[in-house]
C-alpha positions, 0 to 999 in steps of 0.5 A: 499499499503506497502513501500518496499526496493528500493522504493522511500520513499512517501513524507510527511509533518506533524507537530513536538511537537512544530507545526513546519511543518517537510517535509521528502523531506527537508532532500534529499541530505542532511541527511539519515533519520530513520523514525520510526513509533510507536503506542502511546506516553506514552505506555510502549513498546514505551517509552522504544524504543524512550529512547533507541534511545534518549540515544544512538542516537550518536553511532545510527547515528554516525554524523550530517548525519542521522536524526531521525523523529518518528511519531504516531497518537497522537495530537501534544499536547500529543507529546509535553507533552511526549517530555517534560517528557522524554527529546526527542530532535528529531522530534515527528511528528503527524500523527493525521488528517487525522488520520494515513495517512502517516502511511497508505501511509507507509502500517504500519497502523493497521486499526482495532486499529487505530494507527501505527504499529512498523515500521521502514524505513531507507531512504538514501539521495536520498530518497530511502528506504534501509532498513525496519522492521515491529515488532508486537505491543508488541515487541520492535524493536533492535537498533543493527539492525539500526546500521547495516542498516546505516552502509551499507549506 
């Protein structure tokens, strides 16, 4: 089942790299959410993408009205090691078990490889998907597209 622009984003609760539960609906009425699915921690393209988000975060989100949530099938422990190594300050959420369950609900799970595709969903404060993009596994996403989509909220 794919989530499309105009749909209410399916709610979920996943643990971040510190073991803290993060629930999508907790941001309703408070913040827009940039929900970034990526294949695997420590991989080249994923590291490049998340480092770009880390480095560009102030210009990407503009102010405190937007929250980045990054999701992969990695364990919480792998995400913690990766976040510590790369200095990620936004939540890295573990979709480890049930394996890829949230990615499946959003329609960005690659069954053959057992990991999330490169899918991004921009969700407004009402919980509605306002923009989405899905790239093939080797193709990084363009942060300028995120900026344009967020500017239209």
